[in-house]
C-alpha angles and dihedrals in degrees: 000000000000120000115208121200114242092219096084090047092046092048090049090052091049091047091051090049090049090052091051089049091050090049091051092050092051089056092066124055141164090210093227095149127055110231115258104210137095125256130193116236088250092054090045091056094040093051093047093049092046093054092042089056090052094048091047089051089054090051092047092051092049093047091049088049093236112164143162123026093348091056092047094046095048093045092047089051091051091048093049095046096044110028095024093208091282110148092205093053091047096050096041093047091049093055093043092055092039088060094042095049097049094082096094137016090243093054091044092051092048092050094047092048094053093042089050091054090047091050091048090050092051092044091052089052091048091051089066088062108060095188093049091047091051091048091050092049091049093046089050092047093240117150118197128186122208113248118230122229094255093056091043092054092045091054097035098104093044092050093047091052092062108104117240116212 
């Protein structure tokens, strides 16, 4: 009988979990840095159209007043089919559309609204993965302090009065 140490298995499990955490972090981005890589004209157009399809899907879901699990599922499907969870595609497509949609205030407002919904969706997904959320906050240099019950109760009414869109 061969006895196998659990350390290699345990380290493989930890490594796989770290990769899932890294993948989750790459899904959410503040887009602080312009990408520094070359794109062909075909890729430029493909990335822009892919993101535009995702943003239009968000708009469609909002207009049709689709919420909850249906909203999340349909948006996840659009993200997987269009942006294919590729961080380079995501970042490049964001900046391409950001430049394209800065021509007028109306276009700018539409773009920011849809991007805000996309960010919220990704943040909500990240919140289900505590390690990934902590890694994202650390990567983004965001420090949060836990609120005690007394402070929470004191601010309860004010926090509940904030509109959720």
